[in-house]
N, C-alpha and C positions, 0 to 999 in steps of 0.2 A: 469440484473435485471428483464428481461421479463420471465425468467424461473420460472415456478410455479409447485407446486405439483398437483396431480389429486385429491385433497381433495374435499369431498362432505359431505352431511349430514350423510350418512351412514358410510363413511370412512373418518373421519376428520383428519386433520394434528394436532397431539397432541403436538403442540409447547407450552412450558411453557409460560403462560401469565403473571405470576408473577415471580420474581427472588429473590432467597435467597442470592446468592453470585455473585458478579461481579468481573471480572478479566480483566486486560489490559496487553497483552503480546506483546513486540516487538520481531520480528523475523528477523534475518539477519546475515550478515557476520561480521567478525572481525579478530583479529590477536592474536597470542600467541608468547611469546619469543621463539626464536630458541634454542633448546638444546645446551649445551656447546660442543665445538669442532665439530660442524656440520654446514653445509651450507644449508639453507632452500630456497625454491622457493616461498616465500611469497612476499608481496609488497616491502620488503627490504631483504637483505641477513640475517639480524638479526631477522626476524620474519617469522612465518608460518601462513597459512590461518587457520581460525577457524570459527565456527558458534555458535550461541547462541539463547536462549530464555530469554528475560529480562536480557541480558548480562551474563547469566549463561550458560557455555558450559558444557553439561552433561557428566559426567565421569561414564562409566559402571563399576559397582562394581564387585569384584571377587565372591561374593555370590549373588544369585538371590534376588532381592528386595521382591518378593512375598514370598519366603521361609523365609527370615528374618522377614518380617511382620507377617506371620502366627504364627511363633514360638516366637514372641516377642523379637527378637534379632537384633534390628535395630542399636544398638550402633556400630559405625565403618563401617556400611554398607551404610546407607542413613540418611538424616536429613529431617525434615518436615517444613523447613523454606523457601521454594521457594517463591520469591517475587511476590506479587499479582499485582504489577505494576512496571514500570521501577524505579530503585532506583535513577537514575539521569535523569530527563526529559530533552529532547532537541528537536530541530526541526527535527523530524524523517525522513522527506523526503527532507530536505534542505541540507545545507552544513554540512558535517560529522564532528563530534568532532575531536579534535587533537589526543586524546588518543583513539585508536581503540582496545586496549587489552580487552579480555574477562576474566571473572572469571571462575574457574573450580570447579565442585562439583556434588555430587549425591543428589540433593535437590528435594523434592516432595511436593505436595499439598495434604492435607488431607480433605476429604469431608464427612460429616455425610450422612448416607443413606437417599436417596430420596431428596437430595438437588437439587434445580433447579439452573442451572448455566448459566450465560451469559458471554461469552468470546469474547473480541475484540482482534484480532491479527493484528498488525500493521507492515508492511514492513518498513525497514530502508534503507537509501541510503549509509550506510557505505560500502565502497569498491564496490559500485554499487548496484542499486535497481534491485531486481530479484523477479520473481513470485515463491512462495514457496507452493507446494501442501502439506498441512498439513493433516495427517492421524491420527485419534483417534481410538485406540483399545477399544473394549468392548461396544461401544455405536454407535448408529446413532445420528446425530445432525441436527438441522435445521439452514439453512443459512438465517438469518433474515435481513441482511443488508450488503452492501459492497460499496466501493467507492475509489476514488483516492485522493492522498494527505494525510494530517494528519486527523485522526478521530476527530470529534468535539463532545464532550460528551454532549453538550447542544442542538445542532441542529440535528445531525444525528439520534439519537434514535427516533425522531418523524417520521422518514421515514421508520422505521423497518416494515417488513411484518410479522405480527403475525397471519395471516389468512391461507395462503396457500404457505408457503415457501418451498424451496427444502429440502428434507431429504437426507442426505449424510453420509458417514463415512470418506470421503476425499474431501477437497475443497481447491482451490488455493487462497492464499493471493495475491492480485494483485501486480505487480511490482510498487513500489511507491504508494501503497494504503493500504487498510484495509478490513477486513471481520469480521462480527459479527455473532456468532453462539449461539444457546441455546440448552441445553440438560438436561435430568433428570438423576441424578446419582443414579440409582436404581439397579446397578450391582456391588455387593461387590467384592473387590479385588484390585489388582494393575494394572493400565492400562497405557500403553506407548502411548505417543503422539509425533510424529516426522515428519520431512520433508520427503517426498517420493523421493527426489533426494538423491540417496545413498551417494554421496560425501558430501552433507551437513549434513546428518545424521552421517557419520563417523567423521565429524568435530565438532559435538556436538549440532546440532540443534534438540534437543529432550528434553523431560521431562517426568515425571510420576505423575499420579493421584492415590491416595489411597482412595478408597471408603469403609467406615466402614460398618460393619454388620448392618442389620435391626433387628427389634424385633422378627419377625416370623422365624420359622425353615427354610423355603425356601428362606430366605433373608440373609443367612449367608454363608460365604466363606467355601467351602468344603475342607476337609483335603486332603493332598496329597495321592496318591495311595500307597498301601503297597509295590509295586514293583518299586517305584520311584528310578531311577538310582542315585547312589552316584557319583558325578563328582569330 
């Protein structure tokens, strides 16, 4: 918490002071059923390790989300119903729930252009608390708060640093703790957010933000190049 930006009057830290949309994401491990006629090395022989954000383990589509979004062909590629908070609240850093299975899906969050976002990411103790370095493509963000244990939405925001917080594109969610970030969604397109531990990303600890076009010509998603390879 002692890390600060080098903000001053001439070069301020442009952290959003007001928030248009707030999100609360749990990040952590979980399980998936073992495929039939196979043996998995998960917590039991009938399960395999998985990871998720808000209990949604991200499934990579066969068509690029950016391509499907630009051409208006989202049907069957992705949905826009990523949960803004855990669907089943629990004691995130306490005793893990009995059911550790995750859901699978290619679910995204849609943000209007220039939306100011506050995102709290909470580690869970499911299959063990771990630090998760979360990386956001397309934006720098400000780390306005962090702590251990469960995030308290009443007490903890009062301690947020909105004057000179760190500006990053990757920040670690503490093991058994939480981190709060803010960013301005002023870069139209589809942006991946994922754990920078490769094994966790491969297990599904990732999601995507879709930022809509703004009104000005330089605030719109550019078309693909004419020589874009056909995969």
